[in-house]
C-alpha positions in Angstrom: 10.7 -9.5 13.5 9.0 -6.4 12.1 9.9 -2.8 11.3 7.7 0.3 11.4 5.8 0.9 8.2 3.3 3.5 6.9 0.5 1.4 8.3 1.7 1.9 11.9 -0.8 3.7 14.1 0.8 7.0 15.4 2.1 6.9 18.9 0.9 10.4 19.6 -2.6 9.6 18.4 -3.4 7.0 21.1 -6.0 8.5 23.4 -5.5 8.7 27.1 -2.7 6.1 27.7 -0.7 8.5 29.8 1.1 6.2 32.2 1.9 3.6 29.6 3.2 6.2 27.1 5.4 7.8 29.8 6.8 4.4 30.9 7.6 3.4 27.3 9.3 6.8 26.6 11.4 6.7 29.8 12.5 3.1 28.9 13.5 4.3 25.5 15.5 7.2 27.0 17.2 4.8 29.5 17.0 1.1 28.6 18.9 0.4 31.9 15.6 0.9 33.7 14.9 -2.8 32.8 11.7 -2.9 30.6 8.0 -2.2 31.0 5.2 -4.6 32.0 1.8 -3.5 30.9 -1.1 -5.2 32.6 -4.7 -4.7 31.5 -7.9 -6.0 30.1 -8.2 -6.9 26.5 -8.9 -4.2 24.0 -7.0 -1.4 25.7 -4.5 -0.6 22.9 -1.6 -2.2 24.7 -0.2 -3.8 21.5 -1.0 -0.8 19.4 1.0 1.5 21.5 4.0 -0.8 21.8 4.2 -1.3 18.0 3.9 2.5 17.6 6.9 3.1 19.9 9.5 2.1 17.3 8.3 4.7 14.9 9.3 7.6 17.1 12.7 6.2 18.1 15.8 7.6 16.2 17.4 5.5 13.5 20.5 3.5 14.4 23.8 3.2 12.7 25.1 -0.4 12.5 28.1 -2.2 11.1 27.3 -3.3 7.5 26.6 -7.0 7.4 26.8 -7.5 11.2 24.1 -9.9 12.3 24.3 -8.4 15.9 23.6 -4.7 15.0 26.9 -3.5 16.5 27.4 0.2 16.8 30.3 1.2 14.5 31.4 3.9 16.9 31.7 1.4 19.8 31.7 -2.2 18.4 31.3 -5.1 20.8 34.7 -6.8 21.2 32.9 -10.2 21.9 30.7 -10.0 18.8 30.9 -13.2 16.8 30.9 -11.0 13.6 33.8 -8.9 14.8 35.6 -9.6 11.5 33.1 -7.4 9.8 33.7 -4.3 12.0 35.8 -2.7 9.3 33.2 -3.0 6.5 31.6 0.4 7.0 28.2 1.3 8.4 24.6 1.7 7.4 21.7 3.5 9.0 18.3 1.8 9.4 15.1 2.2 11.4 14.9 0.7 14.9 13.6 -2.9 14.8 10.6 -4.0 16.7 11.1 -7.7 17.4 7.9 -9.6 18.5 8.3 -12.8 20.5 5.5 -15.2 19.9 4.1 -17.2 22.8 5.1 -20.5 21.1 8.7 -19.5 20.5 11.3 -22.1 21.4 14.5 -21.5 23.4 16.5 -22.0 20.2 14.6 -19.2 18.5 15.1 -16.8 21.4 18.8 -17.3 22.2 20.1 -18.8 19.0 21.4 -22.3 18.0 23.8 -24.2 15.9 24.0 -23.0 12.3 22.8 -26.3 10.7 23.6 -25.3 7.1 27.2 -24.7 7.8 27.4 -27.8 10.0 26.0 -30.0 7.3 27.9 -28.5 4.4 31.3 -28.0 5.9 31.2 -29.6 9.3 31.9 -26.2 10.9 30.3 -25.5 14.3 28.9 -22.0 14.0 26.3 -19.9 15.8 23.0 -18.8 14.3 21.8 -15.8 16.3 18.3 -15.7 17.7 15.7 -13.0 18.6 17.9 -11.5 21.3 20.6 -10.6 18.7 18.0 -9.2 16.4 16.5 -7.0 19.1 19.8 -5.4 20.1 19.4 -1.6 20.1 15.8 -2.0 19.3 12.5 -3.0 21.0 11.7 -6.6 22.1 7.9 -7.0 22.5 6.4 -10.0 24.3 2.6 -10.1 24.1 1.0 -12.3 26.8 4.3 -12.5 28.7 2.5 -14.3 31.5 1.8 -17.3 29.2 5.5 -17.6 28.2 7.4 -20.5 29.9 9.2 -19.2 33.0 12.7 -20.2 31.7 12.2 -18.0 28.6 11.1 -15.1 30.7 14.1 -15.6 32.9 16.3 -15.5 29.8 14.8 -12.3 28.5 15.0 -10.5 31.9 18.6 -11.6 32.4 19.6 -10.2 29.0 17.6 -7.0 29.6 19.3 -6.4 32.9 22.9 -7.2 31.9 22.7 -5.9 28.3 24.4 -9.1 27.1 23.3 -12.6 26.2 25.5 -15.6 26.9 24.9 -18.9 25.2 26.6 -22.2 26.3 25.0 -25.1 24.6 25.7 -27.9 22.1 29.3 -27.1 21.5 28.7 -23.4 21.1 30.0 -20.7 23.5 29.0 -17.2 22.5 28.6 -13.8 24.2 27.1 -10.9 22.4 25.5 -7.5 23.3 21.7 -7.5 23.8 20.6 -4.1 24.8 16.9 -3.5 24.0 13.7 -1.9 25.4 11.8 -4.9 26.8 8.1 -4.5 26.8 5.7 -7.2 28.0 1.9 -7.1 28.0 -0.5 -9.4 29.7 -4.1 -9.8 30.8 -4.1 -10.7 34.5 -7.2 -12.7 34.1 -5.1 -15.3 32.3 -2.7 -15.8 35.2 -0.1 -13.7 37.0 3.7 -13.8 36.7 5.7 -15.3 39.4 6.7 -12.6 42.0 10.3 -13.2 41.2 9.8 -12.4 37.6 7.4 -9.5 38.3 10.0 -7.8 40.4 12.5 -7.9 37.6 10.5 -5.7 35.3 11.7 -2.2 35.8 8.3 -0.4 35.4 4.8 -1.7 35.5 1.6 0.0 34.4 -2.0 -1.1 34.8 -4.5 0.0 32.1 -8.2 -0.2 31.8 -10.7 1.1 29.3 -12.0 4.5 30.1 -15.6 4.7 31.4 -15.9 8.3 30.1 -18.2 8.2 27.1 -16.4 11.2 25.5 -13.1 9.4 25.6 -14.6 6.3 24.1 -16.2 8.3 21.3 -12.8 9.8 20.5 -11.2 6.4 20.4 -13.7 5.1 17.9 -13.5 8.2 15.7 -9.7 8.0 15.5 -9.6 4.3 14.8 -12.2 4.5 12.1 -10.5 7.4 10.4 -7.2 5.5 10.5 -8.7 2.4 9.0 -10.3 4.5 6.2 -7.0 6.1 5.2 -3.9 5.2 7.1 -1.6 7.5 5.1 -3.9 10.5 5.6 -4.2 9.8 9.3 -0.5 9.5 9.7 0.1 12.7 7.9 -2.2 14.5 10.3 0.0 13.4 13.2 3.4 13.8 11.5 4.3 17.0 13.3 3.4 15.5 16.7 5.4 12.4 16.0 8.4 14.5 14.9 8.2 16.6 18.1 8.0 13.4 20.2 11.0 11.9 18.4 13.0 15.0 19.0 12.1 15.0 22.7 13.4 11.4 23.0 16.7 12.3 21.3 17.2 15.4 23.5 16.5 13.4 26.6 19.0 10.7 25.6 21.6 13.3 25.1 20.9 15.0 28.4 20.7 11.7 30.4 24.4 11.5 31.3 24.5 15.1 32.6 21.6 14.9 35.0 22.7 15.6 38.6 21.5 13.1 41.2 22.5 14.0 44.7 22.6 12.1 48.0 19.4 13.9 49.2 17.5 12.3 46.3 18.9 8.9 47.1 17.8 9.3 50.7 14.3 10.2 49.7 14.0 7.2 47.4 15.4 4.9 50.1 12.8 6.3 52.6 10.0 5.7 50.2 11.0 2.1 49.4 11.4 1.3 53.1 8.1 2.8 54.1 6.4 1.0 51.2 7.8 -2.3 52.4 9.7 -3.2 49.2 11.8 -6.3 49.4 15.4 -6.2 48.1 17.2 -3.2 46.5 16.0 -3.5 42.9 13.1 -1.1 43.6 15.5 1.6 44.9 17.8 1.2 41.9 15.0 1.3 39.3 13.3 4.2 41.0 16.6 6.2 40.9 17.2 5.4 37.2 13.7 6.3 36.3 13.9 9.6 38.2 17.0 10.5 36.3 15.4 9.5 33.0 12.3 11.6 33.8 14.4 14.6 34.6 16.1 14.3 31.2 12.7 13.8 29.6 11.5 17.1 31.1 14.7 18.9 30.0 16.1 19.3 33.5 19.7 18.7 34.5 18.9 17.8 38.2 16.5 15.3 39.7 13.6 17.0 41.5 11.0 15.7 43.9 8.5 15.6 41.0 10.8 13.2 39.2 11.0 10.9 42.2 7.3 11.0 42.7 6.6 10.0 39.1 9.4 7.3 39.2 8.0 5.8 42.4 4.5 5.5 40.9 5.8 3.5 37.9 8.5 1.5 39.6 7.2 0.4 43.0 3.5 -0.7 43.1 4.2 -4.1 41.5 7.0 -4.7 44.1 4.9 -4.2 47.1 5.2 -7.2 49.5 1.8 -8.9 49.7 0.7 -11.1 52.6 -2.4 -13.1 52.1 -3.5 -12.5 55.7 -3.1 -8.7 55.5 -6.2 -7.0 56.9 -6.0 -4.3 54.2 -4.5 -1.7 56.6 -1.4 -1.1 54.5 0.4 2.1 53.7 -0.8 3.8 50.6 2.0 4.9 48.2 0.5 8.3 47.7 0.4 8.9 51.4 4.1 7.8 51.6 5.0 10.1 48.8 3.2 13.0 50.4 5.0 12.4 53.7 8.4 12.1 52.1 8.0 14.6 49.3 5.6 17.2 50.9 6.0 19.9 48.3 3.7 19.4 45.3 5.4 19.5 41.9 5.6 22.8 40.0 3.3 22.3 37.1 5.1 25.1 35.2 8.2 23.0 34.9 6.6 20.5 32.6 7.2 20.8 28.9 4.3 21.8 26.8 2.9 18.8 24.8 2.7 19.1 21.1 -0.5 20.5 19.8 -3.1 18.4 18.3 -2.5 18.5 14.5 -6.2 18.8 13.7 -7.4 21.4 16.2 -4.8 23.4 18.1 -7.5 25.6 19.7 -10.0 23.4 21.4 -13.6 24.6 21.7 -14.9 21.7 23.8 -14.0 21.4 27.5 -11.5 18.6 28.2 -13.2 15.8 30.1 -11.7 14.2 33.2 -11.2 10.5 32.9 -11.9 8.7 36.2 -9.9 5.7 35.1 -6.8 7.5 34.0 -8.2 7.4 30.4 -6.8 4.2 28.8 -8.3 3.8 25.4 -10.1 1.0 23.8 -8.5 -1.3 21.2 -6.4 0.7 18.8 -6.9 3.8 20.9 -7.6 6.0 17.9 -9.3 7.8 15.1 -8.7 11.1 13.5 -9.5 14.1 15.5 -12.5 16.1 14.3 -12.1 18.4 17.2 -9.9 18.6 20.2 -9.4 15.0 21.5 -10.8 14.5 25.0 -7.3 13.7 26.4 -3.8 14.6 25.6 -2.7 13.0 22.3 1.0 13.0 23.3 2.9 10.9 25.8 2.6 12.1 29.4 5.0 14.3 31.1 4.7 12.8 34.5 1.1 13.4 35.7 -0.4 10.2 37.0 -4.2 9.7 36.6 -6.5 9.2 39.5 -7.8 5.8 40.1 -11.5 5.9 40.6 -12.4 2.3 40.0 -15.5 1.2 41.9 -16.0 -1.9 43.9 -17.0 -4.8 41.8 -20.4 -6.2 42.5 -20.9 -9.6 43.9 -21.2 -11.8 40.7 -23.5 -14.1 42.6 -25.7 -11.4 44.0 -27.3 -11.7 47.3 -28.6 -15.2 46.7 -25.3 -17.0 47.0 -26.7 -20.0 48.7 -29.3 -22.3 47.3 -32.4 -23.5 48.9 -30.9 -26.9 49.6 -31.8 -28.2 53.0 -29.1 -28.5 55.6 -28.2 -31.9 56.9 -29.4 -32.7 60.4 -27.5 -30.7 63.0 -26.0 -28.6 60.2 -26.4 -25.2 58.6 -27.2 -23.9 55.1 -24.4 -23.0 52.7 -21.8 -20.8 54.3 -20.2 -18.4 51.9 -16.5 -18.3 51.4 -14.4 -15.4 52.3 -12.1 -13.4 50.0 -9.7 -15.6 48.0 -6.0 -15.4 48.5 -3.0 -16.6 46.5 -2.8 -20.3 47.1 0.4 -22.4 47.2 1.2 -24.2 44.1 0.2 -27.9 44.3 2.0 -30.1 41.8 2.4 -33.7 41.0 5.6 -35.5 42.0 6.9 -36.8 38.7 7.0 -35.6 35.1 4.1 -36.6 33.0 3.0 -36.4 29.4 -0.3 -34.6 29.8 -2.1 -31.9 28.0 -0.7 -28.4 27.9 -1.2 -26.3 31.0 0.7 -24.5 33.7 0.8 -26.7 36.8 3.0 -29.8 36.9 6.2 -30.6 35.1 5.6 -32.7 31.9 7.4 -33.9 28.8 5.7 -31.9 26.1 6.0 -31.2 22.3 6.6 -27.5 22.8 8.6 -27.1 26.0 12.3 -26.4 26.6 14.7 -28.8 25.0 16.6 -30.7 27.7 18.3 -33.6 25.9 18.5 -35.7 22.8 17.6 -39.4 23.0 17.6 -42.4 20.8 14.7 -42.7 18.3 13.0 -45.5 20.2 12.9 -43.6 23.5 9.3 -43.0 24.3 10.1 -39.6 25.9 11.1 -38.2 22.5 8.9 -35.6 20.9 10.0 -35.3 17.3 13.4 -35.2 15.6 16.2 -33.3 17.3 18.1 -31.8 14.4 21.0 -30.6 16.5 21.4 -34.0 18.3 21.2 -35.8 15.0 23.8 -33.7 13.3 26.2 -33.9 16.2 25.9 -37.6 16.4 26.6 -37.9 12.6 29.5 -35.5 13.0 31.0 -37.5 15.8 30.6 -40.7 13.8 32.6 -39.6 10.8 35.0 -37.0 12.2 38.0 -39.3 12.0 37.7 -40.3 8.3 36.2 -37.1 6.8 38.2 -34.6 4.8 37.8 -30.8 5.5 35.0 -29.3 3.4 33.3 -32.6 2.7 29.5 -32.6 3.2 28.3 -34.4 6.2 26.2 -37.5 5.6 23.4 -38.4 8.0 22.5 -42.1 8.3 19.3 -43.4 9.8 21.2 -44.6 12.9 22.2 -41.0 13.6 18.6 -39.9 14.2 17.8 -38.5 17.7 14.6 -37.4 19.2 14.1 -34.4 21.4 13.0 -34.5 25.0 11.2 -31.2 25.9 10.2 -30.2 29.3 7.2 -27.9 29.9 4.0 -27.8 32.0 0.8 -29.7 31.9 -2.7 -29.1 33.1 -4.2 -31.6 35.6 -7.5 -32.8 36.8 -7.8 -31.3 40.3 -10.4 -33.1 42.4 -11.5 -31.2 45.5 -12.7 -33.7 48.1 -14.4 -31.5 50.8 -15.5 -32.6 54.2 -18.8 -30.8 54.9 -19.8 -32.8 58.0 -20.9 -31.3 61.3 -17.4 -31.2 62.8 -16.3 -28.9 59.9 -19.2 -26.5 60.4 -18.4 -25.8 64.0 -17.0 -22.4 64.8 -17.2 -21.2 61.2 -14.4 -23.6 60.1 -16.3 -24.4 57.0 -16.1 -20.8 55.9 -12.3 -21.0 56.0 -12.4 -24.3 54.1 -14.5 -22.8 51.4 -12.2 -19.8 51.2 -9.3 -22.2 50.7 -11.2 -24.0 47.9 -12.1 -20.8 46.2 -8.4 -19.7 46.3 -7.3 -23.1 44.8 -10.0 -22.8 42.2 -8.7 -19.5 41.1 -5.2 -21.0 40.9 -6.7 -23.9 38.8 -8.3 -21.5 36.4 -5.0 -19.7 35.8 -3.2 -23.0 35.3 -5.7 -24.4 32.7 -6.8 -27.3 34.9 -10.0 -29.2 34.9 -11.6 -29.2 38.3 -14.2 -31.4 40.1 -15.8 -30.9 43.5 -16.9 -33.8 45.7 -18.4 -33.3 49.2 -19.1 -35.9 51.8 -21.3 -35.7 54.9 -24.0 -37.8 56.6 -23.9 -41.2 55.0 -22.8 -40.5 51.4 -20.5 -38.5 49.1 -22.0 -36.2 46.4 -20.4 -35.1 43.2 -21.3 -31.4 43.4 -19.5 -30.6 40.1 -18.3 -33.1 37.5 -14.9 -32.4 35.9 -15.1 -29.1 34.0 -13.0 -26.1 33.0 -15.5 -23.7 34.4 -14.2 -22.7 37.8 -16.8 -20.0 38.1 -19.5 -22.7 38.2 -17.4 -24.6 40.7 -17.2 -21.5 43.0 -21.0 -20.9 42.8 -21.9 -24.5 43.5 -19.4 -24.7 46.4 -21.0 -21.7 48.1 -24.4 -23.5 48.2 -23.2 -26.7 49.8 -24.8 -27.2 53.3 -22.9 -28.6 56.2 -23.9 -31.1 59.0 -24.1 -34.8 59.8 -21.5 -37.5 60.4 -18.2 -37.9 58.5 -18.3 -40.7 55.8 -14.5 -40.3 55.0 -14.2 -43.7 53.4 -17.1 -43.0 51.1 -15.7 -39.7 50.1 -12.3 -41.2 49.2 -13.9 -44.1 47.3 -16.0 -41.7 45.3 -13.0 -39.6 44.5 -11.1 -42.7 43.3 -14.0 -43.9 41.1 -14.2 -40.4 39.6 -10.5 -40.4 38.7 -10.7 -43.9 37.3 -13.5 -42.9 35.0 -11.8 -39.7 33.8 -8.5 -41.6 33.3 -10.3 -43.9 30.8 -11.6 -40.9 28.9 -8.4 -38.8 29.0 -5.4 -41.0 29.9 -2.9 -38.3 29.5 -4.4 -35.9 32.0 -3.1 -36.7 35.4 -5.1 -36.3 38.6 -4.4 -34.5 41.8 -6.7 -35.1 44.9 -7.0 -32.2 47.3 -8.7 -33.6 50.4 -9.9 -31.0 52.9 -10.9 -32.7 56.2 -10.2 -32.9 59.9 -9.9 -36.7 59.5 -12.6 -37.5 62.1 -14.3 -40.4 60.3 -17.5 -41.1 62.2 -19.9 -42.8 59.8 -19.5 -46.6 60.3 -18.8 -46.9 64.0 -15.5 -48.0 65.4 -14.3 -49.3 62.0 -14.8 -45.9 60.3 -11.2 -44.7 60.7 -9.5 -48.1 59.9 -11.8 -48.4 56.8 -10.9 -44.9 55.6 -7.2 -45.8 56.0 -7.6 -48.9 54.0 -9.2 -47.0 51.2 -6.5 -44.3 51.4 -3.8 -47.0 51.1 -5.5 -48.4 48.0 -5.5 -45.0 46.4 -1.9 -44.6 47.2 -1.1 -47.9 45.6 -2.6 -46.8 42.3 -0.2 -43.8 42.2 -2.8 -41.1 42.3 -1.1 -38.0 43.8 -2.8 -36.4 46.8 -2.6 -33.5 49.2 -4.3 -33.5 52.6 -5.3 -30.1 53.9 -5.7 -30.5 57.7 -8.8 -28.6 58.8 -8.7 -29.6 62.4 -8.9 -26.8 64.9 -6.9 -27.2 68.0 -8.9 -27.2 71.2 -7.1 -26.2 74.4 -3.8 -26.6 72.5 -4.5 -30.2 71.7 -4.9 -31.8 68.2 -5.9 -35.4 67.4 -3.8 -35.5 64.3 -6.2 -37.7 62.4 -5.7 -35.8 59.1 -2.0 -36.4 59.4 -2.6 -40.1 59.8 -4.8 -40.0 56.7 -2.0 -38.3 54.7 0.4 -41.0 55.8 -1.8 -43.7 54.4 -2.4 -41.8 51.2 1.3 -41.1 50.9 0.2 -37.5 50.5 1.7 -34.2 51.5 0.2 -32.9 54.7 -0.7 -29.2 55.1 -2.5 -27.3 57.7 -5.2 -25.1 56.4 -3.2 -21.9 57.2 -0.3 -23.2 55.1 -2.4 -23.0 51.9 -1.7 -19.3 51.6 1.9 -18.5 50.7 3.8 -15.4 49.7 6.1 -17.3 47.4 4.3 -19.4 44.8 7.6 -21.2 44.4 7.0 -22.9 47.7 5.7 -26.0 45.9 4.2 -29.0 47.5 5.9 -32.0 46.1 5.5 -35.7 46.8 8.7 -37.2 48.4 7.9 -40.9 47.7 7.6 -43.0 44.6 9.7 -43.0 41.5 8.8 -42.8 37.8 5.4 -42.1 36.5 3.3 -43.8 39.1 0.1 -43.3 37.4 1.0 -45.8 34.7 0.4 -48.6 37.2 -2.7 -50.7 36.9 -5.5 -49.5 39.2 -7.0 -51.9 41.6 -10.2 -51.8 43.6 -10.0 -49.6 46.7 -13.3 -50.3 48.3 
């Protein structure tokens, strides 16, 4: 937890972060909006601006000694500290509570008060970060790296304004109303769609490509670092004006008129934009009301709806991996539904720059919307290139250019094609792939794919000290076992004695990274009718997923008479993608050799890293042809041997139906591998929660002793 200090960079001094500044201010005006998600590349002042927000929020009055920051004017009747509600009040600054990525569930929601339990045997609740953040700001950096169950907890509390804890003999409900702000770098992995939808507003930020904006960012940051106090003093008036605007908007919020015509416009926009569910409509309505109050109006206008839709809807757009790109654009929908352009004169005048109220330089236009670099700041030696105050509704224009092909034109190597085949066929555009997971819980290295018993995951149970699943001492389990042992013969107030036999270990459930081995059929049958292009596209999509889930990947191909290790196990999925694009196609299908090579690779890697479990992803049509009539039976024997060792597999069926007929050889292969069978088209899925899980085997099958499969 932190509070705003003299070292905090001024909110109004951040250059060009208009959309983000507006979203934060609107959430402060109306926390019912449901929080803000800020997505952007590193070094774009995301954290700087969030930390500065608390400095412009009005102080809060709280009950003296109340650990849950209850409002003395409207105390929470369910507050565990209700006995203190007659003790008077104190005024303090708004808290900024920062949630670290490694925070445990106990730290977030609270837990048993161990001191009181040990000293007096009393079961009491020790509040967590949700209680500390009540009536303040809860900031989660790298929210996409936080375990899903913690994100669920935060979003539940933000939406309901309350936290409910039912665990370990404790049943507590307390108020938890806060401005929730999450920041993330999409390169490190996306949030699940279900979690993404529950953030009220979302903003994408990028560093400005305008040199004048970047110069101003550096100037301000350097001046701030030279003398933080002087720099803050220069922006004191702008900060005070912004704080006054927030207070005025909060006071006006309840009096803003919101008629049926505005609701109908919002409903039409959400329907045309293909937004699932009703949360988008509700958040857009709340945001429009907050924006009207922010602008000093007592009725919602079309401009308020336009601004609200830009902030509340883009991250809720239904996305289909097979879309051809011909989708409705939000701006077109807004123009059709709200034909009249907003009256610019209705917007409040922003506070003047404290250093130079009369600019002499022309204000540059920022093609990216003007997000600043890290820190977003430095003292103005002239008029800053962009507004230094939070925005009043104007959305920047997105003028990002198409990214160049990182591989250039030479995406295939000069490797000769196999007889009857073709040179490397480039993959198409990647799509979101379905989540492939292992069937049982492991104990692997940290990651984001399969369920595992880890040292830092969610506590699920306390076990005996000799249980191999335990990951350290469970304090709560130990104390509860000791308390249950002596409860009958212990006098009230006596300290609780803990014996060695009371010790319990904690089982924690999290996610692990895996070794994902792509076994790709590049024979002639796969190259026909451009099928190999689809296969490579699927591989690229799965590689992207593997990168975001912190997996090691390896790529094996088989064609002709042999299998080739194109890429040994590595964490560089970029290299895997480049090498995969260069693989030629053609020749017969040595399916047994490919499977054998995959098994040998996994066996070697298991010896090096026994805790990293493997997942074979076999992409083939199953038409084994190398080895004559025994090719298919031999491949099935190898597959059965792999299944016996407990290696998890998924078979992606790449067979293309001809005249409506399919041989089903890949399905037969999956049966012998005891693997999940998927058709190639099923790899893309709207819902990442559509997990592919093994339905056979029990326990951690990979602990069995491997045997030869050749």
